[in-house]
Each structure stands twice: as C-alpha cells, then as structure tokens.
LOTIZA-391605 format. One record per residue (C-alpha): x negated, y, z; residue in three letters. Coordinates in steps of 0.05 Angstrom, whole numbers, plus 5000, padded with zeros to 4 digits. Each point is the difference from the previous one (the first is absolute). Example, Ala and Ser with C-alpha at 12.3 -4.5 7.8 and 13.67 -1.06 7.14 Angstrom:
475449105156ala/497350694987ser/
//
This chain:
500150025003met/497950684982phe/501950635032gly/501950674965ser/502550685013gly/508050195007his/505449674961ala/501350584949leu/492749954971leu/502349344975ala/504050344949met/493750284969arg/496849694932ala/492650075037ser/503249625064tyr/502049434957leu/494050014950arg/495149935063asp/504549445024leu/499949614941ser/493050114989thr/498849775085val/505749364981his/496449754937arg/493349925043ala/502249785066thr/507449684989gly/502350385068phe/506849825006arg/503250595049tyr/498650735010val/501850395062arg/501350755003phe/503550525047his/507050484985gly/504649474959ile/505750445052phe/496450654982asp/503750684987arg/496949984920arg/502549254993met/507350325014gly/502449365030val/504650325052phe/504350635013his/506450135032leu/505850154968ser/504350615023pro/504649655040gln/493149665035gly/501149384970arg/493449624978pro/497949954919val/495849624971tyr/494950074930asn/496349454995phe/497450234926ser/493650265015asn/498149335039val/502249574941asp/495550364952gln/494549905060val/500749185012tyr/502249934924asp/493350194970gly/496049655055leu/504149334985leu/498050094931ala/493550005011arg/499649345048gly/500050325062val/504450005056arg/502650565053pro/497549885068tyr/505350505021val/497550455063glu/507450305019leu/498250795009ser/500150565018phe/505650315020met/505750204949pro/500750915014pro/507449975012ala/498949355051leu/494550425030ala/501550145079ser/494450604989ser/496250344951pro/493549675022val/495449774939arg/493349694992met/495050524970pro/499049694939phe/501050244927phe/506049765000tyr/503450095066arg/503149395021pro/504850065062tyr/498049535053ile/506450195053ala/503849485031pro/506949974963pro/505750485023lys/504649455004asn/497549255000trp/506749684963asn/498950434943gln/492149674992trp/502149335007ala/505050174949gly/495850284951leu/495149325012ile/506249574988arg/502350394940ala/492249994973phe/499649255008ala/506749874966arg/497950404942his/493149584990leu/503449395002ile/505150194946arg/494650354959arg/494249445010tyr/504249365028gly/499249715065leu/494249574981gly/495150494978glu/501550495057val/498449435044ala/493950024985gln/498250715018trp/497550235065tyr/504050585041phe/496050335058glu/503150485040val/496950704991trp/492350145005asn/494750085054glu/506150195062pro/494250115045asn/496650584977ile/502150624963gly/505049644949phe/506349875054trp/502550625047ala/504649605039gly/498450025073asn/498449625030pro/496349694941arg/500049315019gln/506049955021ala/504050414945thr/496149634950tyr/502849345033phe/506750254991his/499550224929leu/496849314985tyr/505549565029asp/504750454969val/497249894935thr/499349275005ala/506549865021arg/503450404943ala/494949674952leu/502349275025lys/506850164998ser/499950084925val/495949394992ser/495849575055pro/494749834936leu/498050645007leu/492650065028arg/499250615048val/494450115045gly/495250635031gly/498550395047pro/495850224942ala/494750325051thr/493750324987ala/493849795046gln/502649284995ala/504650245068ala/506049755031trp/499949254975val/501649635064pro/505650615019glu/502949864936phe/500649295008leu/501949965069ser/505350484990his/503249594935cys/499949435039ala/503850335066arg/505050304949his/500949484952his/498350474948val/498349694932pro/492749964975val/497149674952asp/492550254992phe/496150415044val/496450654959ser/494650455027thr/494450494978his/492450115007val/494550354962tyr/492349915005gly/498850655033asn/505549985054asp/499350165072ser/497049285043pro/504050345059lys/505850054959ser/499749344963val/496649605049leu/500450175064gly/491750105006ile/495850655004pro/496149864933gly/496450094959pro/502649504952val/496950044928pro/504750054941arg/497749314970lys/503349745064asp/505950375025met/505649714942val/497249295019ala/500950095077leu/506950364988ala/502549374965val/497649515048ala/503850385057lys/505750024972val/498749204970his/499949835076arg/505650465025gln/504649704948val/497249295011ala/502550035077ala/508549865011pro/504850204984pro/498250014923tyr/493949564988pro/500649834934his/502950754975leu/496850234934pro/494550645009ile/500850484956ile/494350585001phe/503950534946ser/493750505011glu/493149905003tyr/493550294971asn/493950255023ala/501250695017ser/506250415015tyr/497650604977met/497450264934asn/493149794995gln/496749984930pro/494449655029arg/504449445022val/506349934958thr/496950224936asp/493349685001ser/496249284996ala/500550025076tyr/507049674991met/498049374971gly/496049625053pro/504650395049trp/506549594964leu/496949304998ala/497550055070asn/506450165029thr/503249574940ile/495549375039arg/502050125069arg/506550114987cys/502249494961ala/504749435031gly/501950555046lys/505450294967val/505449904944lys/499750624972ile/494750684994met/502050574969ser/494550464976tyr/500450645002trp/501350304940ala/499749794927phe/499850724967ser/498750635019asp/506450274966val/501750215079phe/502350615030glu/500149965084glu/493950524993gln/502950364930gly/499249964926val/492649694976thr/495950495014lys/492949674980thr/498549394972arg/495749635053phe/502850325050tyr/500449385060gly/506949794966gly/502549255028phe/501449794929gly/495349574958ile/501850334942ile/498850804998ala/503150544962glu/500149874927asp/500349315007his/492449935012ile/499349315039pro/495350145064lys/494449455026ala/505449705049ala/504649854928phe/494049564979asn/499149755066asp/507449764998phe/499049664939val/494149595018leu/503349735076leu/505649824955his/496049564959gln/498349625064leu/503149245003gly/506149775040asp/496049515048arg/494550295048arg/493749635010leu/496050015065pro/494950454999leu/495350295066ala/499350644964ser/502450775024his/499450214934ser/502049514955ala/505749684989leu/501449334958ala/506249704964thr/501149394951arg/504850174947arg/506349654979ala/498649954924lys/493149725019gly/493450325018gly/497350535062tyr/500350675010ala/495750355061val/500550715017ala/493450265027val/498450665023trp/495250565039asn/504150355051tyr/497050725015ala/502550535043pro/504550564964val/493150374968gly/497949374967gly/493150065034val/497549285010gly/494849494970pro/501749574929val/501349315021gln/495949394962his/505949475003val/500449254986thr/505349554985leu/499349375007arg/505849494972phe/498749325027ala/503049424971gly/502850404939leu/497949424934gly/498050254933gln/503150374950gly/501450645044tyr/498350684974arg/499350625050ala/503050664984phe/500350675042val/503050674997gln/498150575049ile/503050675025val/494650575024asp/498250634992arg/497449784935ser/505449614971his/507850105004gly/499650655042asp/501850624966pro/499350425051arg/491850165000pro/500950224921leu/505350495029trp/495850305049ile/494850054944arg/505250374957met/499550555050gly/507349775045arg/504550304947pro/507550135039arg/502849784928phe/496449644955pro/500350154925ser/503149414959pro/492949824965ala/497049925085gln/506349685021val/498549414937arg/492749985020arg/501749905074leu/505249494981arg/494449694963arg/495750025067ala/505049675038ala/499849384960arg/498049385027leu/494249624959gly/501549304966pro/497149425038pro/492849894995gln/496349354996ala/496649805055leu/494549444994pro/501449435042leu/492349745044gly/498749425031pro/505049725049gly/505850354963asn/496850735034ala/501950714972val/496050595016his/503950765013leu/496450655015thr/505450415031leu/498850745018pro/504350285053pro/507450024990glu/500049514945ala/506049504997leu/497649364952ala/504949374976leu/496349444978val/503749514964lys/497049244980leu/504649694948thr/499449334955arg/
//
C-alpha cells in the first residue's frame, strides 16, 4: 500500500499518471489518502429544513479512477464535513480540513451508512468487502479536536464502526490510526470491553519520531531502527489478549515526517527501506509508504522540485531514487531464506532462481566507507548466471543532476527530460560467478543492489 495527499488530488491527471507508473512497477494493491469527506468533495450539506443531503459525485470519480488502474481504496474516514462540524477549528494544511467532532452524532452515523450503501450499490459488496475502512487520522495529535482526545475518539470509532457494520458485517473497519504507534492497547481494550467491532489495528510511525513518544525511552534511537522497533512493539501488544490474531496495518511510515531532501529525495532511502523491510517482514499485514507521489498539498502547491516531499515520484513525473529502490525490492522472491546479515535479504523466486538485496547503509549525509561484499551461493548447482542492478548517487538518482543544474525551481521541458533520463534504472549487468559460486560487489555509501541468479 502507498499513501498520498488528500482525496481531491485523485482527480488530477498528474496524480493518476504517477499512480499508474508506481502500480506498474510494484503492483501495489491499495492507496490511502485523507479527506474523502472534505468540503471540496461536496459530500454532505443540510437542506433549508435541516435535513442531510448527500452527494457522492466526486467520490465516484475518485474511486472509479483508482479501480480502473488496478488499485483499491483504503478508505480513511475523514475529515468532518463543514456542515456537520461542531466548531470551525481546522488543520493548518493548505486545504484546511475541519477536525472537530460532529455536532450531531446521529447525522454522522447517517452519513457513514449512506456512504457505505452507495459504495455497495455502485461497486458491489464483493468488491467493497475487500476494502479497508479506517476511522479518522492521527487523533492523538493535531488532527482531532475532541476533548479529551482519546475518549472522544473512541466514541467516534464506536459510532462509525457500528454504522458501517449495520450496512454489512462484511465491511472491514479498524483504527486507531494514531501517530507514533500510540493507543493500541487502550484501543483494543476499549473495543473488547464495549463489544465494538474491530477487524484490524492501524497506526503510524516515522524514522525521526520521538523515542519517548513511540517507545517510552529517552533515546536516542537511530533513524534506521525506529520503524522496526515500533512495529515490533505493536506486534507484541496485539499478540496479547483480547485480539491476538488481529491484522496489523502501519498505514503511514517513512524515514522522515519532515521535508528533508537529503532523506526522502536521495539515495539514502534504498538501504533504509531494505533494512526496514528486512526487520518488519512477518510482523505486519500491510505497511503503507507515505507517499507514492509529490502531487501533494499539505504544505501548499509544490514550490520546487526535490524539496523533501514524501513521494517516490517528484513533480513533473520525475522518478526519485526511492522509486527505483522499490523497483529493485519488488523483484525479490516470495520465500525468504535464512541469512545471518544485517545488510542483506535473500529470497527464492516462485518462477525459479534467487534474488538477494544487499546494501551499504550510511547515516543521513552519506558519509561512510565503501563496502566490498562477497555473496556465496552454496549448493547452487550448475547452469546459473548472475545479474546485478544498483541504485546509488550515480545510478537511478536524478537529484545530483538537479543540483548541478543549479537547483531550478521550475525546470524547463528540456531539463525535465534530462532529469527523467538520469532517473532511469540501468539494465541488469552480468556478474561473473567465481569459484564456489561467489559474486563480488563494491557498494558505495547509500547503495542498494539487487543480485538475481537465473538458469
């Protein structure tokens, strides 16, 4: 799964182009975004007599576009329609979402029921039952104005979950969708105590989140460890009663929740991603990278390229190094093999052969030694050939060229074409298989390599 900006963006050609490109490269199955009930989606208003009026025209355009491209919605039920908000308090995002509780809880429940019925009528229960419905976004921080936050969010969850299940028990609902991997034990205890439906647990974490907030320790915790430690914590919490088999979804994660070009726009992301996947695999149902595209408006309209946006494709449809990292990692096989290494991930491919990701992690800034790596494939047999693809600062990363261009805020069409060429992932290169079926690699700092062995 990937995240993205707010719902209205999904009607843009640039959004859909980036989505299609990432889907072709990775086959991702779900996309999550904020604000399906936001003001400009036009979903809810009150008649002069005070009766609810629903309009799902924009919702249909958004979801039709996703489904036509092979991606299902992961529905974040947010934010509050202005006509239903109990106060005018809003998030300071560019699109200014309303975050107050509803002034009429029955009308909120009615909206949820009408929304669910409409989706089932349009797409069929068999389709919509494969979606996920997540109640709100990060209610433990500034996205929820209820007071006290936890108690009022739990009430929001109760009303919403029961309204969805009243339409069909097959609809999947979950939460608490918290920042910093928070509230999970309290949320599950609440659901069990009050017999509230829950089909999955969702929460978020970022590599530069506060160790005190996420793990309850003073820190420091290195960026490369934070997501894995948070996932392990939530995995332990859910494994305990009362819901030991509930699916866990990290519906937002990334190396940074800030705009840091040296992190999300750079080759740094390859080793960070690979190491995070190595440590989290098997502990979660879904992890949703935030986000697939820099068609994104929380801080306003994009002001320049490579500003530290969360997407793996920059403005002007320029793939970043992180896009190519996902391309490499998507070629890993479906069966993990035991490997005593902190910088490699070995797999067997269903169609035959093997794929190994190996990397040279360096802290942000890229300062570190070159690594000379030898991979030995014991018991391989005869007839194999080895190939390698690498993403680093010299391969598949357009940002160094953009810097050499003088960091143009609005690159010309010719410059955009050059940047796209620089972003291309080179074809696999043959590697000699030495004695003992060994291959040798030289990895500069921040390099991610994928080695494939095929007959």
